[in-house]
N, C-alpha and C positions, 0 to 999 in steps of 0.2 A: 290687411285693410278690410274694414267692415263694409259690407254691401247691403243694399236694401231692395234687391230685385224681388218682385212678387212671384208667387207660385205660377201664375199665368205666364209671366215673362220667361221664367225658367223652363217652360215647356219648349221654348225655341232652342234647338241645339247650339246655335251660334251664341246666344245669350248665356246659355249654360257654360259653355267653354270660356267665354270672357269673364264670367263670374268666378270660375276656378282660378283664372290667371290673376284677377284683381285681388282676390283674397290671399294670394301668395305674397303680394307686395307688402313690405314692412316699412316703407317710407325712408329707408336708410340713406338714400341719395348717392350711393356708390356709383350708380349709373351715370351721374352727371360728370364724373371725372373722365370718362372715356367717350362721351357723346360729342361728335364733331360739331354739330350745330350749336350746342351750348358753348363750346369753346370759342366759336366764331362770333356768336351773337350775344352771349352772356345773359340770356333771358331764361328764367326758370321754366317758362312755358315752352321753350324750345329744347327742353331736356326730356328724357324718357319719363321721369317722375312727374313733371308738369303735364306732359301729354296724357299720362295715365289718369290724372285728376280730371282733365277735360273729357276724356273718353268715358270715364265712369259717370260723370254728371250727365253727359249727352245720352248714354244708353239707359241709365236708370230712370231718367225722367222722360225718356222717349221724345226728347226735344228735336225740333227742326234745327239742324246745325246752323250756328251763326257764323258770321264772317271771321270772327276771332278764332273760334275753334278750328275752322277749316284751314285758316292760314297756318296755324302752328302744326297741325297734323300734316299738311302738305309739305312743310319744311323738313319733315323727318325723312332721312335717307333710306331707312330700313337697312342700315349697315349691320345692325344686330350686335354691335360692340357692347351694348348694354346687357345682352344676354350672356356674354362671356364674363362680364364683371359681376353680375348680380349674384349675391350669396344665397338668395332665396329661391332661385330657379324660376323666376317670372318669365313666362314664354311670351315676350313682348311681340314677337312676329305675328302670332295668331291674333293677338289683341288689336294691333294696328291695322292688320288686314281686314278684320271685322269692322273697325271704325271707318275705313275707307269705303268699304262696301255700303255701309249705312249712309255715309255722306253722299255717295253716288246716287243712292235711291231717294234721298230726302232733301237734298240741297240743290238749288238751281244756281249754277255758277254764272258769272258774267259771260256774255256771248263769246268774247275772245278766248276765254279759258275753255269753254265747251268746244269751240272750233279747233283749238290746238290739240286737245285731247282726242277728239274725233279723228283728226288727221293722223296723229301718231298711231292710234289703234288700227287705222285702215292701211297704214304703210309699213311700219317697222316689222310686223310679224310675217310679212310676205316678201320674200327675197327679190323677186323680179320688180315688184312695185317699188321696193326700197332702192334698187339699182337705178331705176328711172328718176327717182327723187334725188338721188345723189348726183346724177348727171345734171339735173336741173339746178341743184345747189351750186355745183361748180360753175355753171354758166352765170348764175346770179350773184356769185360772190363779189365781183367787182362793184356791184351796186349796193353792197350791204349798208353803206353809209346812209342810204335812203330809207332804210327800215326803221320805223319809229319804235318798234318793240324789241327789247334785248333778246327775247326768246326767239324771234325770227332771225336775228343776227346769229344766234347760237346754232340754229338749224343750218344756216349757210356755212358756218365754220366747221360743222361736223363732217362735211364731205372730205374724204382723203384726197391727197394729191393725185394718186393713181387708183382708179377703180379696177380691181382685178378682173380678169376674164372669168367667165362661168366655168366652174369645175364639174366635169361629168362624173367625178367620184361622188358627188352629192346625190346622184340619181339612185333609185332603188336597185340594188345589186348585191352580189357577194364577192368578197375578195378572199381567195384561199390562203391558208397559212403557208409559209415557206418552211419546208421541212416538216417534221412530225407535228400534228395538230395538238395543242395543249388545251385550248379553250375555244368556244364559239361565243362571240359577243356581238351585240347590236351597237352600232355607233349612232348617237344622236347628232345629226349634222346641224340642227338648229335652224335659225331664220336670219337674223341680222348678220351673223357671222358669215353666212354664205354670200352676202353682198359686200361686206367690208374686208374680209380676208379669207380667201379660199385656201391659202397655204396651210392653215391650221388643221383642217380636216385631212388634207392630203398627207401631211406629215404624220398625223395620228394613224392613218391607215397603213402607211409604209412601216412605221415603227411596230405596230401591233402584229402585222403579218410576219415581220422579221422575228418577232418574239414568239411565234408559234400560234397565233390566234387567227381563226377564220373570222372575218369582219363582215357583218351584214348591215346594209342600210335598208331598213324595213320599209316596205310599201305602205304609204299612208301616214308615216311619222313626219312631224314638222315642228312648228313652234311649240315650246313647252307651256306657253300661256303666262309666263311671268310678267311680261311687259304690260299686259292688260290687267292681270291679277292685282298688281300693285297700284293700278289706277282705280281699283274698286269695281272694275267691269267684270264681275264674277261670271255672268252667263257666257260672255265671249271667251274668257280665259278657260272656263271649264270645257267648252266645246273643243278648244285646241288640245287640252289635256286628254279628253276622251278619245280623240283621234290617235294620240300616241299610245294610250293604254290598249286600244283595240289592235294597233299595228304590232306592238311588242308581245301582246298576249298570243296573237296568231303565230309568231315565231317561237314563243315558249311552248305552245301546244303542238308545233310542227317538229322541227329538228332540234328544238330546245335551245336555251340560252344559259350561259354561265354568268353573264353580266350584261347590263346596259351601260355602256361607257359614255361619259359626258365630259367634254373638254372645255365647256363654258361653265364656270362655277356658279354663275347666277341661275342658269338653267338647272344645274345639279341640285341646288338647294330646293328648288320648286318641285322637281321630279321626286326627290326623296320625301316630299311632303304630300304627294298624291294620296297616300293612305289616309292622311288626316282630311284632306280636302273632300274626299269621296266616302268618308266613313258612314254617312247616312244615305248613301246612294246605292242602287242595285249593282253598280260596278265596284262596290267596296272591296270585294275579295280580289278582283283582278288588279285594282289600284294598289292595294297593299302588297301584292306579289311583285308588281313593277317596282314599287319603292324599295322593296327588300333586296333587290339585286342591282339597283342603280348604284354606280360607282363613278367617282371622279377618275380621270385618266391616271392621276398620280397614285391612287389607291391600287389600281390594277397593276401598274408597273412595279410597285413595291412587292406585290404578291407574285409577280412573274420573275422577280429578282433580276433587275437590269444588271448587265455585266459591268464589272469594274473597268474603267477606262484610264488611259494615261493622261498626264497633265496636258491640258489644251492651251495653256498660256493665255487664258481669257478670263477677265474678272466680270462677274455677273452680279448686279444689284437686284435682289429678289424683292418684288412687290407682292405682298400678301393680300389678295383680293378679299374683301370683307365677307362675301358669300362663301368663300372657302374656309377662312380661318374662324369666322364667327358663326356662319350659317351651317357649315358642315363639320366644324371642329377639326379641320385638317390643317395642321400647322407645320409639321416637320417634313412630310413626304416630299414635296417639291424640292426643298433645299437638299434633302438627303440624296435624291436622284441626280440633281445637278452636280453635287460633289462626287458621287459615284462615277459619273460620266467624265470627270476630269476637270470641271470648272472650279474656279475660286469663287465662292459665294459670299456676298456681303448683304447685310440687311440694314435699312436706314433706321434712324431713331423714330420713335412714335410709329412703328410699323403697324400698330393696331388701328390707326386712324384711317378713315376713308379718303380716297382720292377725289371724291365728288362726282363720280360718274353715276353710279347707282341706277342703272337702267335708263329711264327717261329723265332722271333728275337734272342732268346737266342741260337739258333742253327746257325744262319747266321752271328751274330755279337757277338760272345761269350765274347770278351774282354770287350766291353762296358757293355754288359749285366751283366757280373760278378761284375763289379764295382757297378752297380746299385743294384744288389742283396745284396752285402756286406753292402751297406749303409742301405738298407731297413731292413735287418735282425738285424743290430746293433740297429736301432731305436725301433724295435719291442721287442727285448730282453731287452732293457733298462727299459721296463715297468714291467719286471719280471712276465709275465703272466703264468697261468697254461696251457693255450692253445692259439693258434692263429686261428682266423676265417677269411675266405675270401669267396667271391661269384663267384670265377672263377677258373677252374681247372688248367689253366696255371700258375696263381699266386701261387696256392697251391703247385704245383710241384717245382716251382722256389724257393720259400721261404723254403719249406721243405728240399731242398737239402743243405741248409746252416745253419740249426739249429736242435737241438735235441728236441725242444719244439714241441709237436704234432700240426699239422696243419690240420684243419677241415673245411669243408664247413659249412657255417652258418646254412643250412637246416639240417645238421646232428645233430647239437646241439639242434635245435628247436624240431626235431623229438624225440630225447632222452628225452628232458625236458617235453614232452607232452605224454609220455608213450611208446616210441620206445626203441629199444635196445641200450646198451652202444656202442658208435661208435668204430669201429675196431681200430682206431689210439690210443684210450685210453685204449685198452685191451692189447697192446703190453707191455712186461715186462720192457723195458727200459724207458717207459714213466712214468710221475708222477702218484702218487696214485689217483685213481678215487674217488671223494666224493660220498656219498650215497645220491641219490635224494629222497626227501620226497614227 
């Protein structure tokens, strides 16, 4: 794609990067075949190629974003399926992130939009605030029919039936390896996950210590910054990222770290991009070092060689989170691990398509998100599984709200299969009978 940025514009590192990305695009349109919003809406401007044209025009001409441009960019899930499909290596993620930052700085949204985004940015990255919000949502759910805005109804619907108790495992501390120590790792405990499902981090700690890892929850680490980053709130997202970089760098410079383990794939995609985010910042070296040792939990477990287990008599439908399969290019590891542990693993048709969660997308674009959720649930249920497994809390909440089949994190199943407790979701009376693990 030909671009016409001026020399002055290209002095801006963000414009320089976007120019590189735009010039890689050859207009082929392969991206439209795997774009969820294009499949649902059928509008070229709701495809990556269409959005690229809008972004190019906006940035080159330094335009104040108009309502049309903002609408179509807001509709992007950032699922990154287009990056998997693109034969030219167009790094759409960096381009759309730049566009969102530009919109945030130059476009005045309607009051209701600004208010919603402010509320989400002030609540979701903070576990205790989020817990109180979930309690409020549960109390308000009977009155959802009074809500005039679908987005407000979506916020009420987000609250799980049971809000888990606070887990003290999320506090800064160290968990010694059981047996000879093989690695020393930091676990990113996240933010929303600590309010929505505390079992995931607990299972991760049990499994990793059982596999010979000393697990550290670093002082000062918290939200990865992804939720606000994808809303274009760069300053706020970078502050969260800086706190993590400082916390993990202190551990690396202290007793050392072999890996930073992340069990929420949306966070993992962002942490692995810290090196790019801070490339022109005094923290560039530390950020790059953090990114270089960041690993999804499935990557580390493959490296640690999870032991072979006997047949568990349980069929698992595996949902591939977009941030894992497209953002981090990790496709086989979770399925390999589940099979090793003794589960029968099935994958739905169109497994490359997004479930519609996408961070805060299901709250800000509930109609499109709902259609994608219904499609995903239908393809998963068609496999008639005993359980559904995923590697991202957002996907788990999204899919779980549309099916009675238990939805578990992959690590919960692996922990159970290697000596941990029966996952909470399988202990609920309405769920299928739990087979006896041998």
